[in-house]
Backbone as CSV, one residue per row, in Angstrom:
resi,resn,N_x,N_y,N_z,CA_x,CA_y,CA_z,C_x,C_y,C_z
1,MET,-89.199,8.812,49.359,-89.576,7.214,50.245,-88.533,6.470,51.202
2,ALA,-89.029,6.025,51.584,-89.257,5.479,52.996,-87.761,5.071,53.205
3,GLY,-87.516,3.988,52.162,-86.596,3.464,51.903,-85.020,3.569,51.230
4,ASP,-85.509,4.979,50.609,-84.374,5.698,50.096,-83.237,5.991,50.991
5,PRO,-81.769,5.656,50.919,-81.171,6.563,51.472,-80.794,7.794,51.758
6,ALA,-80.215,8.158,52.779,-80.474,9.940,53.462,-79.148,10.622,52.458
7,PRO,-79.039,11.624,51.770,-78.549,12.412,51.006,-77.398,12.515,51.731
8,PRO,-76.225,12.406,51.323,-74.821,12.903,52.354,-74.459,14.277,52.362
9,THR,-74.001,14.524,53.698,-73.787,15.876,54.428,-72.320,16.038,54.291
10,THR,-72.263,17.384,53.812,-70.754,17.624,54.335,-70.607,18.705,55.463
11,SER,-69.781,18.430,56.102,-69.670,19.000,57.592,-68.575,20.269,57.608
12,ALA,-68.425,21.328,58.184,-68.073,22.384,57.967,-66.669,21.996,57.791
13,GLY,-66.000,21.452,58.528,-65.174,21.272,58.695,-64.171,20.247,57.652
14,ASP,-65.386,19.597,56.569,-64.699,19.495,55.323,-64.491,20.499,54.208
15,LEU,-65.962,20.811,54.735,-65.602,22.555,53.518,-64.526,22.990,53.672
16,ARG,-63.783,23.542,55.058,-62.821,23.926,55.293,-61.896,23.924,54.684
17,ARG,-61.346,22.895,54.746,-60.788,21.435,54.517,-60.121,21.599,52.494
18,ASP,-61.717,21.422,52.093,-61.482,21.339,50.560,-61.149,22.745,49.610
19,LEU,-62.045,24.004,50.645,-61.275,25.371,50.695,-59.245,25.481,50.883
20,SER,-59.245,24.669,51.362,-57.601,25.284,52.166,-57.448,25.072,50.556
21,GLY,-57.593,23.433,50.589,-57.009,22.757,48.936,-56.880,23.973,48.543
22,LEU,-58.253,24.299,47.983,-58.075,25.370,46.430,-56.797,26.474,46.596
23,ASP,-56.960,26.780,47.816,-56.347,28.094,48.222,-55.110,27.829,47.775
24,ALA,-54.214,26.466,48.390,-53.065,25.869,48.206,-53.167,25.925,46.678
25,LEU,-53.665,25.423,46.211,-53.312,25.587,44.562,-53.207,26.872,43.617
26,GLU,-53.921,27.585,44.444,-53.983,28.343,43.803,-52.397,29.505,44.300
27,LEU,-52.197,29.492,45.372,-50.646,29.955,45.922,-50.103,28.906,45.238
28,ALA,-49.747,28.396,44.485,-49.110,27.062,43.824,-48.839,28.062,42.990
29,GLY,-49.981,28.311,41.703,-49.877,28.898,40.602,-49.072,29.588,40.757
30,ALA,-49.243,30.912,41.712,-49.530,31.991,41.458,-47.252,32.123,42.062
31,ALA,-47.088,31.211,43.028,-45.828,31.415,43.337,-44.866,30.670,41.631
32,ARG,-45.593,30.196,40.897,-44.778,29.725,39.751,-44.904,30.548,38.931
33,GLU,-46.279,31.373,38.790,-45.933,32.622,38.126,-44.964,33.563,38.199
34,ARG,-45.220,33.896,39.624,-43.759,34.796,39.974,-42.498,34.698,39.871
35,SER,-42.147,32.615,39.786,-40.664,32.169,40.054,-40.247,32.769,38.214
36,ARG,-41.682,32.327,37.710,-41.318,32.502,36.132,-40.784,34.037,35.733
37,LEU,-41.412,34.865,36.495,-41.137,35.623,35.927,-39.850,36.456,36.485
38,ALA,-39.904,36.422,37.731,-38.363,36.538,38.336,-37.177,35.960,37.750
39,THR,-37.651,34.344,36.691,-36.706,33.900,36.390,-36.146,35.113,34.594
40,VAL,-37.476,35.256,34.067,-36.926,36.111,33.252,-36.692,37.555,33.281
41,LEU,-36.753,38.078,34.573,-35.957,39.377,34.620,-35.275,39.544,35.253
42,GLY,-34.355,38.097,35.608,-32.987,38.097,36.320,-32.071,37.493,34.856
43,ALA,-32.455,37.055,33.853,-31.484,37.286,32.844,-32.006,38.213,31.855
44,LEU,-32.891,39.010,31.966,-32.983,40.415,31.618,-32.216,41.297,32.018
45,TRP,-32.149,41.686,33.076,-31.615,42.902,33.529,-30.049,43.124,33.402
46,PRO,-29.163,41.813,33.384,-28.153,42.077,32.970,-27.654,42.617,30.942
47,LYS,-28.560,41.744,30.342,-28.298,42.285,29.412,-29.072,43.628,28.769
48,LEU,-29.776,44.109,29.663,-30.622,45.830,29.304,-29.016,46.323,29.953
49,LEU,-28.819,46.653,31.330,-27.501,47.341,31.422,-26.536,46.917,30.820
50,ALA,-26.040,45.937,30.153,-25.035,45.973,29.475,-24.978,47.076,27.553
51,LEU,-26.432,46.565,27.283,-27.034,47.744,26.335,-27.087,49.300,27.168
52,ALA,-27.164,49.209,27.911,-27.496,51.023,28.364,-25.771,51.199,28.424
53,LEU,-25.011,50.960,29.040,-23.781,50.830,29.156,-23.235,51.053,27.806
54,ALA,-23.534,50.121,26.788,-22.852,50.455,25.099,-23.556,51.746,24.958
55,VAL,-24.470,52.447,24.993,-25.106,53.453,24.446,-24.673,55.236,25.305
56,LEU,-24.374,54.231,26.370,-24.219,55.659,27.574,-22.661,55.933,26.542
57,VAL,-21.174,54.956,26.516,-20.402,55.012,25.739,-20.329,55.632,24.542
58,TRP,-20.778,54.995,23.827,-21.500,55.770,22.502,-21.566,57.021,22.373
59,GLN,-22.249,58.015,23.586,-22.739,59.242,23.723,-21.576,59.576,23.868
60,VAL,-20.852,58.799,24.322,-20.034,60.143,25.551,-18.770,60.301,24.269
61,VAL,-18.268,59.482,23.268,-18.137,59.672,22.411,-18.062,60.685,21.428
62,VAL,-19.495,60.364,21.087,-20.223,61.707,20.982,-19.994,62.637,20.462
63,TRP,-20.263,62.835,21.983,-20.209,64.174,22.584,-18.803,64.841,22.836
64,SER,-17.930,63.852,23.295,-16.371,64.160,22.883,-16.017,65.070,22.057
65,GLY,-16.453,65.244,20.720,-16.170,66.025,19.612,-15.429,64.721,18.823
66,TRP,-14.938,63.521,18.975,-13.747,63.122,18.198,-14.186,63.235,16.855
67,LYS,-15.430,62.923,16.587,-15.837,63.102,14.366,-17.389,63.623,14.526
68,PRO,-17.174,64.621,13.230,-18.428,64.914,13.165,-19.697,64.423,13.524
69,ASP,-20.544,65.172,13.724,-21.786,64.201,13.503,-22.752,63.201,12.425
70,TYR,-21.538,64.053,11.336,-22.293,63.463,9.727,-21.743,62.090,9.815
71,LEU,-20.439,62.111,10.205,-19.888,60.902,10.320,-19.956,59.680,11.376
72,LEU,-20.744,60.246,12.736,-20.173,59.460,13.862,-21.852,59.770,14.425
73,PRO,-22.992,59.628,14.116,-24.499,60.160,14.876,-24.312,59.955,16.078
74,GLY,-25.572,60.406,17.361,-25.501,59.479,17.900,-26.966,58.314,18.334
75,PRO,-27.289,57.910,19.352,-28.168,57.233,19.434,-29.243,57.240,19.416
76,ALA,-29.545,58.380,19.449,-31.073,59.254,19.257,-30.967,59.788,17.787
77,ALA,-30.029,60.001,16.962,-30.097,60.292,15.635,-30.578,58.586,14.921
78,VAL,-29.836,58.118,15.257,-29.488,56.760,14.746,-30.875,55.948,14.768
79,ALA,-31.418,55.769,16.055,-32.732,55.047,16.085,-33.642,55.890,15.397
80,ARG,-34.078,57.346,15.489,-34.850,58.114,14.349,-34.447,57.614,12.783
81,GLY,-32.975,57.253,12.393,-32.728,56.995,10.957,-33.096,55.034,11.266
82,MET,-33.380,54.601,11.769,-33.894,53.234,11.820,-35.651,52.922,12.010
83,VAL,-36.202,53.508,12.421,-37.991,53.854,12.363,-37.894,54.629,10.642
84,ASP,-37.113,55.055,10.201,-37.126,55.202,9.129,-37.067,54.118,7.892
85,ILE,-36.167,53.198,8.170,-35.874,52.224,7.376,-36.407,50.978,7.422
86,VAL,-36.815,50.497,8.718,-37.336,49.126,9.062,-38.671,49.135,8.560
87,PRO,-39.718,50.020,8.745,-41.153,49.830,7.739,-40.968,49.719,6.518
88,THR,-40.085,50.183,5.730,-40.098,49.838,4.217,-40.058,48.321,3.391
89,GLY,-40.115,48.276,2.385,-40.343,47.182,1.763,-39.335,46.466,1.378
90,GLU,-38.049,47.534,1.093,-37.038,46.762,0.629,-36.321,46.290,1.874
91,PHE,-36.288,46.986,2.862,-36.067,46.431,4.005,-36.639,44.996,4.859
92,ALA,-37.658,45.004,4.639,-38.462,43.398,5.174,-37.629,42.610,3.689
93,SER,-37.720,43.377,2.658,-37.298,42.106,1.407,-35.642,41.424,1.704
94,ALA,-35.140,42.523,2.552,-33.330,42.521,2.568,-32.829,41.351,4.021
95,VAL,-34.402,41.392,4.746,-34.198,40.403,5.956,-34.715,39.372,5.289
96,ALA,-35.421,38.967,4.349,-36.284,38.029,4.225,-35.148,37.296,3.440
97,THR,-34.307,37.711,2.618,-33.438,37.586,1.609,-32.187,37.105,2.653
98,THR,-31.829,37.558,3.135,-30.267,37.234,4.266,-30.586,36.095,5.049
99,MET,-31.429,36.250,5.812,-32.271,35.087,6.537,-31.954,33.806,5.490
100,ARG,-33.120,33.408,4.202,-33.162,32.710,3.479,-31.413,32.003,3.389
101,ARG,-30.892,33.073,3.240,-29.589,32.024,2.868,-29.390,31.943,3.716
102,ALA,-28.734,32.653,5.035,-28.840,31.961,6.564,-29.116,30.442,6.907
103,VAL,-30.112,30.703,6.559,-30.952,29.428,7.342,-30.663,28.395,6.294
104,THR,-30.853,28.390,4.689,-29.661,27.252,4.016,-28.685,27.101,3.921
105,GLY,-27.968,27.689,4.160,-26.276,27.887,4.375,-26.038,27.059,5.536
106,PHE,-26.427,27.307,6.595,-26.262,26.759,8.358,-26.857,25.359,8.330
107,ALA,-27.816,25.028,7.243,-28.250,23.485,7.518,-27.575,22.944,6.694
108,LEU,-27.141,23.312,5.230,-26.158,22.690,4.790,-24.480,22.321,5.346
109,ALA,-24.512,23.182,5.860,-23.339,23.097,6.779,-23.326,22.046,8.034
110,ALA,-24.814,22.199,8.484,-25.082,21.250,10.129,-24.999,19.425,9.616
111,VAL,-25.703,19.415,7.875,-25.659,18.103,7.226,-24.433,17.686,7.095
112,ILE,-23.317,18.676,6.404,-22.064,18.213,5.984,-20.683,18.093,7.322
113,GLY,-21.445,18.799,8.775,-20.528,18.931,9.979,-20.625,17.733,10.406
114,PHE,-21.987,17.095,10.490,-22.368,16.138,11.497,-21.893,15.009,10.559
115,VAL,-22.640,14.764,9.464,-21.466,13.730,8.728,-20.170,13.396,8.771
116,LEU,-19.594,14.242,8.789,-17.719,14.689,8.654,-17.655,14.720,10.186
117,GLY,-18.219,14.958,10.948,-17.722,14.689,12.244,-18.104,13.264,12.904
118,ILE,-18.624,12.790,12.124,-19.138,11.317,12.804,-18.170,10.536,12.512
119,ALA,-18.228,10.501,10.852,-16.963,9.864,10.534,-15.488,9.867,10.883
120,VAL,-14.952,10.956,11.257,-13.883,11.069,11.484,-13.889,10.737,12.835
121,SER,-14.801,10.545,13.524,-14.577,10.635,15.211,-15.009,9.405,15.249
122,ARG,-15.579,8.030,14.055,-15.864,6.779,13.725,-14.796,6.190,13.219
123,ILE,-13.767,6.715,12.217,-12.748,5.624,11.284,-11.431,6.590,11.974
124,ARG,-10.489,5.571,12.316,-9.257,6.316,13.118,-8.596,6.951,11.622
125,VAL,-8.568,6.284,10.032,-7.549,6.480,9.362,-8.180,8.330,8.847
126,LEU,-9.399,7.949,9.141,-9.639,9.739,8.914,-9.226,10.302,9.815
127,ARG,-9.388,10.349,10.988,-9.264,11.126,11.726,-7.361,11.511,11.658
128,ALA,-6.963,10.454,11.299,-5.281,10.964,11.141,-4.878,11.807,9.954
129,ALA,-6.188,11.490,8.876,-5.829,12.027,7.857,-6.465,13.771,7.751
130,LEU,-7.697,13.619,8.358,-8.323,15.034,7.993,-8.637,15.846,9.580
131,GLY,-8.093,15.169,10.476,-8.227,15.976,11.832,-8.087,17.235,12.160
132,SER,-6.408,17.293,11.879,-5.734,18.554,11.248,-6.624,19.305,11.121
133,MET,-6.616,18.514,9.372,-7.275,19.630,8.192,-8.938,20.530,8.495
134,ILE,-9.435,19.628,9.447,-10.740,20.446,9.748,-10.513,21.186,10.785
135,THR,-9.332,21.539,11.657,-9.237,22.385,12.524,-8.317,23.245,11.797
136,ALA,-7.903,23.000,10.436,-7.030,24.365,9.470,-8.306,25.190,8.867
137,LEU,-9.211,24.387,8.395,-10.164,24.998,7.916,-11.191,26.161,8.778
138,GLN,-11.132,25.651,9.893,-11.856,26.351,10.407,-11.463,27.733,10.663
139,THR,-10.167,28.268,11.235,-9.034,29.088,11.070,-9.417,29.610,10.276
140,MET,-9.163,29.350,9.007,-9.087,29.964,7.544,-10.382,30.775,7.361
141,PRO,-9.887,32.463,7.290,-11.396,33.133,7.631,-11.750,33.584,6.406
142,SER,-13.255,33.498,6.499,-13.789,33.352,5.029,-13.413,34.241,4.346
143,ILE,-13.242,35.531,4.356,-13.021,36.111,3.546,-11.881,35.504,2.468
144,ALA,-11.446,34.854,2.904,-10.074,34.642,1.681,-10.752,33.205,0.576
145,TRP,-11.952,32.495,1.321,-12.642,32.257,-0.194,-13.100,32.401,-1.129
146,PHE,-14.158,33.890,-0.511,-14.220,34.520,-1.799,-13.801,34.670,-3.263
147,PRO,-12.455,34.966,-3.519,-12.054,34.615,-4.854,-12.236,33.617,-5.639
148,LEU,-11.931,32.734,-5.028,-12.218,31.393,-5.715,-13.833,30.705,-5.763
149,ALA,-14.726,31.301,-4.506,-15.856,31.586,-5.221,-16.644,31.932,-6.151
150,ILE,-16.224,33.498,-6.412,-16.585,33.650,-7.661,-16.352,33.412,-8.926
151,LEU,-14.849,32.636,-8.817,-14.649,31.734,-10.119,-14.920,31.220,-10.675
152,LEU,-15.635,30.226,-9.238,-16.359,28.890,-9.535,-17.677,29.113,-9.496
153,TYR,-18.614,30.214,-9.195,-19.744,30.588,-9.426,-20.471,31.814,-9.519
154,GLN,-19.435,32.349,-10.037,-20.024,33.876,-10.752,-20.590,34.435,-9.607
155,LEU,-21.173,35.564,-9.444,-22.179,37.005,-8.956,-23.197,35.590,-8.664
156,THR,-23.153,35.125,-7.983,-24.641,34.305,-7.696,-25.045,33.718,-6.344
157,GLU,-26.060,33.007,-6.071,-26.474,32.727,-4.645,-25.312,31.638,-4.434
158,GLY,-24.962,30.966,-5.467,-24.003,29.528,-5.308,-22.609,30.441,-4.626
159,ALA,-21.900,31.253,-4.824,-20.166,31.644,-4.558,-20.903,31.719,-3.031
160,ILE,-22.102,32.871,-2.563,-22.184,32.656,-0.685,-22.688,31.804,-0.415
161,LEU,-23.259,30.702,-0.587,-23.835,29.420,-0.215,-22.501,28.947,-0.193
162,PHE,-21.815,28.490,-1.025,-20.016,27.930,-0.315,-19.015,28.626,0.561
163,VAL,-19.220,29.737,0.430,-18.457,30.530,2.132,-19.031,30.352,3.033
164,VAL,-20.518,30.351,2.999,-21.097,29.873,3.985,-21.124,29.010,4.549
165,VAL,-20.978,27.686,3.873,-20.802,25.930,4.242,-19.400,25.817,4.710
166,LEU,-18.313,26.625,3.925,-17.642,26.284,4.427,-16.831,26.810,5.374
167,GLY,-17.330,28.075,6.185,-16.967,29.032,7.243,-17.850,28.016,8.544
168,ALA,-18.417,27.399,8.236,-19.516,26.962,9.049,-19.243,25.366,10.033
169,ALA,-19.302,24.935,8.545,-19.308,23.204,8.347,-17.844,22.619,9.369
170,PRO,-16.835,23.261,9.354,-16.026,23.146,10.148,-15.589,22.800,11.972
171,ALA,-16.609,23.757,12.329,-16.917,24.149,13.142,-17.653,23.142,13.851
172,ILE,-18.265,22.935,12.944,-19.910,21.641,12.960,-19.285,20.507,13.901
173,ALA,-18.583,20.057,12.483,-17.667,19.237,12.716,-16.620,18.857,13.515
174,ASN,-16.217,19.896,14.192,-15.204,19.873,15.636,-16.047,19.828,16.419
175,GLY,-17.408,20.522,16.656,-17.991,19.982,17.938,-18.596,18.525,18.400
176,VAL,-18.706,17.815,17.179,-19.447,16.626,17.211,-17.984,15.646,17.518
177,ILE,-17.025,16.327,17.064,-15.655,15.155,17.377,-15.070,15.232,18.785
178,ALA,-15.334,16.486,19.117,-15.134,16.892,20.444,-16.366,16.234,21.803
179,GLY,-17.504,16.286,21.143,-18.616,15.922,21.773,-18.299,14.103,22.236
180,VAL,-17.841,13.352,20.870,-17.495,11.895,20.995,-16.462,11.711,21.761
181,ASP,-15.560,12.360,21.668,-14.335,12.460,22.344,-13.972,12.278,23.266
182,TYR,-14.735,13.177,24.375,-15.687,13.064,25.849,-16.554,12.520,26.516
183,VAL,-16.658,11.581,25.645,-18.415,10.897,26.134,-17.154,9.869,27.180
184,PRO,-17.852,9.935,28.624,-17.141,9.073,29.483,-17.295,7.195,29.160
185,PRO,-15.877,6.549,28.811,-15.966,5.670,29.210,-16.972,4.801,29.489
186,VAL,-17.283,4.805,30.448,-18.063,3.709,31.799,-19.425,4.230,30.785
187,LEU,-19.459,5.326,30.192,-20.784,4.900,29.896,-21.164,4.124,28.108
188,VAL,-19.775,4.336,27.460,-20.213,3.463,26.315,-20.034,1.767,27.094
189,ARG,-19.542,1.207,27.826,-18.865,0.224,28.657,-20.289,-0.512,29.058
190,VAL,-21.712,0.304,29.790,-22.659,0.202,30.108,-23.595,0.133,29.087
191,GLY,-23.343,0.904,28.181,-24.518,0.485,26.521,-23.693,-0.833,25.930
192,ARG,-22.852,-1.401,26.311,-22.515,-2.093,25.401,-22.981,-3.446,26.473
193,ASN,-22.897,-3.430,27.534,-23.273,-4.214,27.970,-24.876,-5.086,28.578
194,ILE,-25.427,-3.619,28.143,-26.854,-4.227,27.388,-27.694,-3.668,26.448
195,GLY,-26.466,-5.024,25.822,-26.644,-5.276,24.397,-26.800,-3.700,23.379
196,ALA,-25.921,-2.610,23.703,-26.109,-1.536,22.619,-24.900,-1.563,21.573
197,ARG,-25.325,-1.686,20.103,-24.368,-1.889,19.390,-23.998,-1.161,18.332
198,GLY,-23.274,-1.432,17.318,-23.122,-0.205,16.170,-23.766,1.181,16.735
199,LEU,-24.983,1.339,15.832,-25.616,2.740,16.105,-26.813,2.856,16.417
200,GLY,-27.114,1.826,17.281,-27.825,1.945,18.008,-27.007,2.268,19.568
201,LEU,-25.573,2.072,19.898,-24.875,2.716,20.867,-24.866,4.424,20.401
202,TYR,-24.421,4.199,18.886,-24.806,6.250,18.865,-25.749,6.912,19.399
203,ARG,-26.790,5.897,19.034,-28.064,6.817,18.962,-28.848,6.900,20.243
204,TYR,-28.103,6.181,21.546,-28.959,5.802,23.152,-27.635,6.347,23.864
205,VAL,-26.387,5.694,23.396,-25.644,6.659,24.541,-24.369,7.922,23.988
206,VAL,-24.039,7.556,22.886,-22.857,8.426,22.515,-23.388,9.957,22.509
207,ALA,-24.531,9.887,21.576,-25.535,11.154,21.144,-25.936,12.357,22.316
208,PRO,-26.795,11.444,22.762,-27.049,11.916,24.674,-26.409,12.655,25.293
209,ALA,-25.138,11.592,25.241,-24.115,12.256,26.135,-23.221,13.263,25.825
210,SER,-22.893,13.085,24.250,-22.158,14.058,23.581,-22.501,15.723,23.036
211,LEU,-24.025,15.198,23.477,-25.196,16.850,23.158,-25.015,17.996,23.397
212,PRO,-24.152,18.448,24.470,-23.566,19.731,24.771,-22.958,20.210,24.109
213,SER,-21.913,19.321,23.644,-20.868,19.660,22.795,-20.860,19.552,21.164
214,ILE,-21.776,19.174,20.815,-22.652,19.422,19.917,-23.153,20.657,19.358
215,VAL,-24.101,20.952,20.680,-25.186,22.516,20.512,-23.620,23.559,20.368
216,ALA,-23.035,22.965,21.416,-21.707,24.407,21.549,-21.283,24.329,19.964
217,GLY,-20.550,23.270,18.927,-20.175,23.335,18.022,-21.176,23.807,16.688
218,LEU,-22.605,23.576,17.557,-23.632,24.801,16.048,-23.888,26.032,16.834
219,LYS,-23.886,26.427,17.885,-23.265,27.676,18.240,-22.533,28.488,17.406
220,GLN,-21.152,28.126,17.555,-19.970,28.262,16.970,-20.119,28.125,15.554
221,GLY,-20.456,27.233,14.628,-21.127,27.563,13.539,-21.919,28.071,13.011
222,TRP,-22.608,28.447,13.483,-23.643,29.748,13.427,-23.370,31.207,13.098
223,ALA,-21.767,31.503,14.690,-21.094,32.470,14.201,-20.399,32.470,12.925
224,PHE,-20.020,31.499,12.900,-19.410,31.639,11.454,-20.020,31.923,10.311
225,ALA,-20.959,31.347,10.349,-22.284,31.268,9.047,-22.735,32.870,9.013
226,TRP,-23.098,33.348,9.662,-23.188,34.574,9.531,-22.538,35.918,9.199
227,ARG,-21.202,35.357,10.467,-19.899,36.338,9.828,-19.912,35.957,8.058
228,SER,-19.712,35.040,7.506,-19.299,34.371,6.239,-20.575,35.249,5.694
229,LEU,-21.766,35.116,5.877,-23.263,35.779,4.953,-22.270,36.725,5.025
230,MET,-22.338,38.087,5.832,-22.253,39.626,5.925,-21.223,39.489,4.706
231,ALA,-20.035,38.804,4.924,-19.214,39.226,4.642,-19.340,39.040,2.782
232,GLY,-20.294,38.114,2.029,-20.878,37.525,1.016,-21.304,38.568,0.966
233,GLU,-22.346,39.361,1.037,-23.189,40.410,0.786,-22.621,41.461,0.550
234,LEU,-21.577,41.602,1.181,-21.002,42.822,0.904,-19.713,42.895,-0.477
235,LEU,-20.077,42.011,-0.787,-18.902,41.062,-2.096,-19.723,40.898,-3.246
236,VAL,-21.098,40.223,-2.786,-21.754,39.775,-4.458,-23.310,40.206,-4.160
237,THR,-23.164,41.176,-5.335,-24.016,41.734,-5.378,-25.123,40.958,-6.689
238,ILE,-26.222,40.865,-5.964,-27.468,40.343,-7.185,-28.285,41.185,-7.321
239,ALA,-28.874,40.719,-8.450,-30.025,42.259,-9.080,-31.094,41.911,-8.817
240,ASN,-32.088,42.825,-8.063,-33.570,42.526,-7.755,-33.169,41.850,-6.714
241,ARG,-32.224,41.845,-5.526,-32.246,40.385,-4.539,-31.749,41.246,-3.208
242,PRO,-32.393,42.580,-2.609,-31.557,43.290,-1.812,-31.184,42.235,-0.442
243,ALA,-30.371,42.657,0.080,-30.020,42.025,1.248,-28.896,43.032,2.749
244,LEU,-29.035,42.808,3.730,-28.387,42.866,4.507,-27.374,43.624,4.843
245,GLY,-26.419,42.725,3.840,-25.591,43.165,3.825,-25.119,44.287,1.773
246,GLU,-25.874,44.312,1.561,-25.566,45.353,0.617,-26.806,45.799,0.854
247,LEU,-27.205,46.762,1.838,-27.647,47.695,2.166,-26.797,48.175,2.888
248,LEU,-25.713,47.577,3.548,-24.214,48.337,4.238,-23.804,48.710,3.625
249,ASP,-23.315,48.076,2.324,-22.408,49.056,1.437,-23.036,50.018,0.718
250,VAL,-24.522,50.064,0.598,-24.833,51.070,-0.348,-24.950,52.276,0.524
251,TYR,-24.843,52.149,1.998,-25.192,53.410,2.821,-23.891,53.953,2.772
252,ARG,-22.599,52.687,2.563,-21.576,53.356,2.861,-21.179,54.331,1.632
253,GLU,-21.448,54.074,0.721,-21.017,54.688,-0.852,-21.946,55.851,-0.876
254,GLN,-22.917,56.068,-0.490,-23.312,57.599,-0.283,-22.888,58.229,0.571
255,SER,-22.087,57.323,1.986,-21.570,58.066,2.642,-23.176,58.289,3.807
256,ASP,-23.553,57.444,4.624,-24.824,58.009,5.155,-24.633,57.082,6.477
257,SER,-23.765,57.431,7.532,-23.610,56.754,8.185,-24.347,56.657,9.140
258,LEU,-25.548,57.548,9.443,-26.647,57.223,9.905,-27.841,56.288,10.019
259,HIS,-27.398,55.542,8.682,-28.812,54.479,8.295,-27.662,53.333,8.387
260,LEU,-26.039,53.734,8.311,-25.122,51.966,7.878,-25.379,51.706,8.915
261,ILE,-25.411,52.744,10.649,-25.143,52.030,11.947,-26.135,51.796,11.994
262,ALA,-27.400,52.192,11.927,-28.831,51.911,12.083,-28.784,50.174,11.342
263,MET,-28.703,50.293,10.371,-28.655,48.612,9.363,-27.210,48.021,10.678
264,MET,-26.238,48.366,10.921,-25.528,47.097,11.895,-26.303,46.961,12.738
265,ILE,-26.838,47.987,13.979,-27.356,47.318,14.756,-28.296,45.872,14.760
266,VAL,-28.597,46.231,13.564,-29.735,45.388,13.025,-29.431,43.734,12.958
267,VAL,-28.271,43.681,12.006,-26.990,43.046,11.928,-26.586,41.875,13.456
268,LEU,-26.422,42.822,14.353,-26.338,43.025,15.753,-27.547,42.014,16.301
269,ALA,-28.371,42.391,16.107,-29.767,42.303,16.940,-30.457,40.877,16.816
270,VAL,-30.155,40.492,15.412,-30.192,39.041,14.530,-29.479,38.258,15.368
271,GLY,-28.310,38.448,15.239,-27.117,37.633,15.833,-27.259,37.055,17.626
272,LEU,-27.869,38.218,18.132,-27.779,38.209,19.535,-29.798,37.859,19.689
273,VAL,-30.791,37.557,18.709,-31.242,36.883,18.522,-31.506,35.643,18.519
274,ILE,-30.658,35.127,17.532,-30.188,33.766,17.269,-28.963,33.160,18.593
275,ASP,-28.464,34.234,19.209,-27.554,33.626,19.967,-27.739,33.165,21.407
276,ALA,-29.348,33.750,21.680,-30.977,33.625,22.992,-31.138,32.063,22.856
277,LEU,-31.264,32.112,21.700,-32.281,30.657,21.105,-31.271,29.384,21.507
278,PHE,-29.595,29.679,20.750,-29.007,28.484,21.700,-29.037,28.300,22.695
279,GLY,-28.783,29.580,23.518,-28.275,29.324,25.091,-29.768,28.966,25.925
280,GLN,-31.998,29.092,25.343,-32.101,28.186,25.516,-32.271,26.994,25.604
281,VAL,-31.401,26.271,24.015,-31.625,24.859,23.967,-30.356,24.035,24.844
282,ASP,-29.363,25.265,24.962,-28.822,24.700,26.209,-29.082,24.612,27.575
283,ALA,-29.976,25.805,27.802,-29.933,25.611,29.424,-31.532,24.045,29.448
284,ALA,-31.910,23.912,28.388,-33.012,22.877,28.243,-31.961,21.619,28.789
285,ILE,-31.079,21.640,27.891,-29.661,20.365,28.154,-29.869,20.288,29.624
286,ARG,-28.993,21.764,30.028,-28.993,21.354,31.788,-29.709,21.034,32.642
287,ARG,-31.077,21.856,32.070,-32.280,21.599,33.031,-32.086,19.532,32.997
288,ARG,-32.133,19.255,31.953,-32.635,17.602,31.653,-31.334,16.847,32.120
289,TRP,-30.587,17.694,32.266,-29.244,16.322,33.164,-29.095,16.783,34.706
290,GLY,-30.172,18.122,34.892,-30.105,18.356,36.626,-28.740,19.296,37.136
291,MET,-28.325,20.152,35.781,-27.169,20.034,35.561,-27.250,22.084,36.480
292,THR,-28.444,22.246,36.506,-28.883,24.183,37.267,-28.868,23.540,38.734
293,GLY,-28.654,24.258,39.683,-28.745,25.246,40.388,-29.816,24.723,41.030
294,GLY,-30.000,24.090,42.794,-31.784,23.657,43.609,-32.320,25.234,42.972
């Protein structure tokens, strides 16, 4: 109709501008993908290099003839042995049992360590009474707790969890105490000036500022928990509940060094995976605080 407005027209310049904008978005996305890939490769290649060097040293020791092959097999033989045991149902059950114990023990240790650490950091009497005792408990070898644990709980899950908690909780508590102690006083004063008091001060000021030390304490606590758990499973055998530590002892009794070393590598791999997870948490905290490089 004569009164209708003319349809809008798009000039060649507008079209080129829109296309260039789309190209820029696509290039930016590709650059982000390349940056992410470069970051992953940059974090991965040192670990792969260290692994290759360790395997090379292992193979050189085997070639030297220091021990016969049936006592110290080479990497290739152990890899074949790992292929033999990993797909089995017994191995899957052992991994499930060990990880369940590890998660349960570490969770209990984290709760106890957090409560103890916060109490000691806030109450001077407790710090004077328990501060050095917590450090002494942390230095206590976990294996030394097992005679008492077996007397208290016999050969049960309780004996293993008892030692795991005692091994990990002091390290977590020390991490909490150190984190609270090293909070800059200026942050506490600022928090009080804006009205933060009591638990609010700890929630919004002290806890975020002490988070790096708390994560470090959790990481160290996991290391103690994992070591204590392996020692416990070597000493405490529960019927119809295969575990990684128990399989280590079984292969040792059978003089089966091939599968023994393969199982040791599995234990090491679990530790490396958990360490990598804590590393990701630590990296996220540093990024959040702007402590990573530009």
